[in-house]
C-alpha positions as CSV (number, residue, x, y, z in Angstrom):
1,M,21.6,-1.8,14.3
2,D,23.7,-4.0,12.1
3,R,23.2,-4.7,8.5
4,K,21.5,-8.0,8.9
5,E,18.9,-6.5,11.2
6,N,18.3,-3.6,8.8
7,Q,17.7,-6.0,5.9
8,Y,15.3,-8.0,8.0
9,S,13.3,-4.8,8.8
10,Q,13.3,-3.8,5.1
11,R,12.2,-7.2,4.0
12,E,9.4,-7.3,6.5
13,L,8.2,-3.8,5.4
14,V,8.3,-4.7,1.7
15,E,6.4,-8.0,2.4
16,F,3.8,-6.3,4.6
17,L,3.0,-3.5,2.0
18,Q,3.0,-6.1,-0.8
19,I,0.4,-8.2,1.0
20,A,-1.7,-5.1,2.0
21,I,-1.7,-3.9,-1.6
22,T,-2.5,-7.3,-3.1
23,S,-5.4,-7.5,-0.4
24,I,-6.9,-4.2,-1.7
25,I,-6.6,-5.5,-5.4
26,F,-8.2,-8.8,-4.4
27,L,-11.1,-7.0,-2.5
28,K,-11.8,-4.6,-5.4
29,G,-12.5,-7.6,-7.7
30,I,-10.8,-6.2,-10.8
31,Y,-9.4,-9.6,-11.4
32,P,-11.5,-12.8,-11.0
33,P,-11.0,-14.7,-7.7
34,G,-9.2,-17.5,-9.4
35,A,-6.3,-15.0,-10.2
36,F,-5.3,-15.2,-6.6
37,E,-4.2,-18.0,-4.2
38,R,-4.5,-18.2,-0.4
39,R,-1.3,-18.1,1.5
40,R,-0.4,-17.7,5.2
41,F,1.4,-14.7,6.6
42,M,1.8,-14.1,10.2
43,N,-0.6,-17.1,10.8
44,L,-3.3,-15.2,8.8
45,L,-4.9,-16.2,5.5
46,V,-3.9,-13.6,2.8
47,H,-4.1,-13.6,-0.9
48,K,-1.2,-13.6,-3.4
49,A,-1.7,-13.1,-7.1
50,R,-0.9,-16.1,-9.2
51,H,0.2,-14.1,-12.3
52,P,4.0,-13.5,-12.2
53,Q,3.7,-10.0,-13.9
54,L,1.2,-8.8,-11.3
55,N,3.3,-10.0,-8.4
56,R,6.5,-8.5,-10.0
57,Y,4.7,-5.2,-10.5
58,I,3.6,-4.9,-6.8
59,H,6.9,-6.1,-5.6
60,N,9.0,-3.8,-7.8
61,A,6.8,-0.7,-6.9
62,V,7.1,-1.3,-3.2
63,N,10.7,-2.3,-3.2
64,A,11.6,0.8,-5.2
65,L,10.0,3.0,-2.6
66,V,11.7,1.5,0.4
67,P,15.0,3.3,0.2
68,Y,13.0,6.6,0.0
69,I,10.8,5.5,2.9
70,Q,14.1,5.1,4.9
71,Q,15.2,8.5,3.9
72,G,11.8,9.9,5.0
73,L,11.0,11.2,1.6
74,V,7.8,9.1,1.1
75,E,4.7,10.7,2.7
76,R,2.1,8.4,1.2
77,I,1.6,5.4,-1.0
78,A,-1.6,5.2,-2.9
79,V,-3.5,2.4,-4.7
80,I,-5.6,4.4,-7.2
81,F,-8.5,3.0,-9.0
82,F,-9.9,4.9,-12.1
83,K,-12.0,4.5,-15.2
84,D,-10.8,5.1,-18.7
85,D,-11.1,9.0,-18.3
86,R,-8.1,8.7,-15.7
87,I,-10.2,10.4,-13.0
88,P,-9.8,8.5,-9.8
89,V,-12.9,6.7,-8.5
90,E,-11.2,6.1,-5.2
91,R,-7.7,5.9,-3.6
92,F,-6.5,3.7,-0.8
93,I,-3.8,5.8,0.9
94,F,-1.1,4.4,3.1
95,K,0.3,7.4,5.1
96,I,3.6,6.2,6.2
97,N,6.3,7.2,8.6
98,A,8.9,4.5,8.9
99,N,12.4,4.5,10.4
100,V,13.6,1.0,9.5
101,N,17.0,2.0,10.8
102,Q,15.6,2.0,14.3
103,S,15.1,-1.3,16.1
104,C,12.0,-2.3,17.9
105,D,12.2,-2.2,21.8
106,D,10.4,-5.6,22.1
107,G,12.2,-7.4,19.3
108,G,9.4,-6.7,16.9
109,E,6.7,-8.7,18.7
110,N,4.3,-5.8,18.9
111,A,5.0,-4.8,15.4
112,M,4.1,-8.2,14.1
113,M,0.8,-8.3,16.1
114,D,-0.1,-4.8,14.8
115,M,0.7,-5.8,11.2
116,R,-1.5,-8.8,11.7
117,S,-4.3,-6.7,13.1
118,F,-3.8,-4.3,10.2
119,L,-4.2,-7.0,7.6
120,M,-7.3,-8.4,9.4
121,K,-9.0,-5.1,9.4
122,L,-8.1,-4.5,5.8
123,S,-9.8,-7.7,4.8
124,L,-13.0,-6.4,6.4
125,S,-13.0,-3.1,4.5
126,E,-14.7,-4.2,1.3
127,P,-18.1,-2.8,2.2
128,I,-16.8,0.8,2.5
129,S,-15.4,1.0,-1.0
130,A,-17.1,1.8,-4.3
131,V,-18.5,-1.0,-6.5
132,V,-16.0,-2.0,-9.0
133,S,-16.2,-2.7,-12.6
134,Q,-13.6,-5.0,-14.3
135,D,-12.9,-2.3,-16.9
136,W,-11.3,-0.2,-14.1
137,K,-7.7,0.4,-14.1
138,W,-5.3,0.8,-11.1
139,E,-1.8,1.9,-10.2
140,I,0.5,2.3,-7.3
141,T,1.6,5.8,-6.7
142,G,4.2,7.2,-4.3
143,Y,3.8,10.8,-3.0
144,F,7.1,12.3,-1.9
145,S,7.8,15.3,0.5
146,S,10.6,16.2,-2.0
147,V,11.8,15.1,-5.2
148,P,14.2,12.2,-4.7
149,E,17.6,12.3,-6.3
150,S,17.7,9.1,-8.4
151,E,18.7,7.7,-11.7
152,D,17.0,9.1,-14.7
153,G,14.1,7.1,-16.0
154,V,13.3,5.4,-12.7
155,W,10.2,7.4,-11.8
156,I,7.2,7.9,-14.1
157,S,4.7,10.6,-13.4
158,S,1.1,9.4,-12.8
159,N,-1.4,10.4,-15.5
160,A,-4.3,10.1,-13.1
161,Q,-6.2,13.3,-12.9
162,Q,-7.0,14.9,-9.6
163,W,-10.4,15.8,-8.0
164,T,-11.2,19.5,-8.1
165,Q,-12.6,19.4,-4.6
166,P,-11.2,17.9,-1.3
167,P,-12.0,14.1,-1.1
168,L,-14.2,12.4,1.4
169,I,-12.0,10.4,3.7
170,T,-12.9,7.1,5.4
171,P,-10.4,5.9,8.0
172,I,-9.7,2.1,7.8
173,K,-6.8,1.4,10.3
174,S,-3.7,2.9,11.9
175,M,-0.8,1.6,13.9
176,N,1.9,3.5,15.6
177,I,4.7,1.5,16.8
178,Q,8.4,2.1,16.5
179,P,9.8,1.9,13.9
180,L,6.7,2.1,11.8
181,S,3.7,4.5,11.9
182,L,1.1,3.8,9.3
183,Q,-2.5,5.0,8.6
184,L,-4.6,3.5,5.9
185,Y,-7.6,5.5,4.7
186,L,-9.9,5.6,1.7
187,E,-10.5,8.7,-0.4
188,H,-13.7,9.1,-2.3
189,P,-14.6,11.8,-4.8
190,P,-16.5,14.6,-3.3
191,P,-20.3,14.8,-3.8
192,N,-21.4,16.3,-7.1
193,H,-18.1,15.4,-8.7
């Protein structure tokens, strides 16, 4: 695969993950609906944050993970919602296996259809998640299979505490097409937690 095709794959992956994460933030209602504007992506209405800092945070977080996704070091990307006590209320988990160095056999047509289907399903997932309060906080967290070798100061450890028992898992959507295999599921705290 030549460099131009690899950049296209990387750009598509970043854009898809940004839109999926922004959709989750929009669905949770942490920010007022006016903080988002409607846009088209793959002939589908999606939401984009109007505030440049929010867009930059999501873009930079996802873009920083892409080289490590390409190396196979990223196992999961999580959007974690928590209260002031830093104990997660719920986590949207993207379990990811991507080989953006591999080209699609069909020129990417099935990949685009599956990504579109993925975003459609995500937009319908609001009823399965917890009721949100606007005083909740959130963060994007990458879970690595091994510690990446990177420049000092690039990665910051998450302060979010973990649950003491295994979480309840609600599957949302999965797709498995080369070069991308992706599962999205919601983790809830265990009962009596």
